C-alpha positions in Angstrom: -10.4 -1.1 19.5 -8.8 1.8 17.6 -11.0 1.2 14.6 -14.2 1.3 16.7 -13.1 4.7 18.2 -12.3 6.0 14.8 -15.8 5.0 13.4 -17.5 6.5 16.5 -15.7 9.8 16.0 -16.6 9.8 12.3 -20.2 9.0 13.1 -20.6 11.8 15.6 -18.9 14.4 13.3 -21.0 13.4 10.3 -24.4 13.2 11.9 -26.2 16.4 10.6 -29.2 18.0 12.1 -31.6 18.9 9.3 -33.8 21.9 9.4 -37.1 21.5 11.2 -39.8 20.2 8.8 -43.2 21.6 8.8 -46.5 19.6 8.5 -46.9 18.4 4.9 -43.2 18.7 4.0 -41.9 15.7 2.0 -38.7 14.3 3.6 -38.3 11.3 1.3 -39.9 11.0 -2.2 -40.7 7.5 -3.5 -38.4 6.6 -6.4 -35.8 9.1 -5.3 -32.1 8.4 -4.8 -31.2 6.9 -1.4 -28.3 9.0 -0.1 -28.8 9.0 3.6 -30.6 7.6 6.7 -32.8 9.7 8.8 -33.4 9.7 12.5 -36.6 11.4 13.9 -35.8 13.3 17.1 -39.1 15.1 17.4 -42.5 14.8 15.8 -44.3 12.2 13.6 -44.2 11.3 10.0 -46.3 9.2 7.8 -45.2 6.8 5.1 -47.0 6.6 1.8 -46.5 4.2 -1.1 -47.9 4.3 -4.6 -49.2 0.7 -4.9 -50.4 0.8 -8.5 -52.1 3.1 -10.9 -55.5 1.6 -10.0 -55.0 1.7 -6.2 -53.1 4.9 -6.1 -51.2 6.1 -3.0 -51.8 4.4 0.4 -50.5 5.2 3.9 -48.5 2.2 4.9 -46.7 3.3 8.2 -46.2 6.0 10.9 -42.7 7.0 12.0 -42.6 8.0 15.6 -39.9 10.0 17.4 -36.7 8.1 18.1 -37.1 5.9 15.0 -34.8 5.8 12.0 -36.0 5.5 8.4 -34.6 5.4 4.9 -32.3 2.5 5.6 -33.8 0.1 3.1 -32.5 2.2 0.1 -29.0 2.3 1.6 -28.9 -1.4 2.5 -30.2 -2.6 -0.9 -28.8 0.3 -3.0 -32.2 1.0 -4.6 -34.6 3.9 -5.1 -36.7 5.0 -2.2 -39.5 2.5 -1.7 -42.0 5.1 -0.3 -42.5 8.7 0.5 -42.2 10.1 4.0 -44.2 13.2 4.9 -44.1 15.2 8.1 -47.5 14.8 9.8 -47.1 16.7 13.1 -48.8 19.9 13.7 -45.7 21.2 15.5 -43.4 19.9 12.7 -40.4 17.5 13.0 -36.8 17.7 13.9 -34.7 15.2 11.9 -31.1 14.1 11.9 -29.3 12.8 8.8 -26.6 10.2 8.4 -24.9 10.1 5.0 -24.6 6.9 2.9 -20.8 6.6 3.3 -20.8 6.6 7.1 -23.8 4.2 7.1 -22.0 1.8 5.0 -18.9 1.9 7.2 -21.1 1.2 10.2 -22.7 -1.8 8.5 -19.3 -3.2 7.4 -17.9 -2.7 11.0 -21.0 -4.4 12.5 -20.5 -7.3 10.1 -16.8 -7.6 10.8 -17.3 -7.4 14.6 -19.6 -10.4 14.5 -17.0 -12.7 12.9 
């Protein structure tokens, strides 16, 4: 449909390649504002979450290339639930999709199921 083509064009034009991150760089900080979704093109990242004052910060996941992350904060309109740190020796290449386009895609996906 025409709407589908329009959304596809908007998606492609708004997808932004971020700078390459180096090992140890923080991509998402727990508690921060969720304003985009990330897609890991190359490299690996680790996900850390501060569980409590007593337990401190724990590694809870690994993000591998081809995976997206950061969608929970956009879906639920809440602060970032965890921190994501580049863990690859060769760094990471990451693409970013802004909140407004993400919401349009979610709305379109919901409408197309009806």
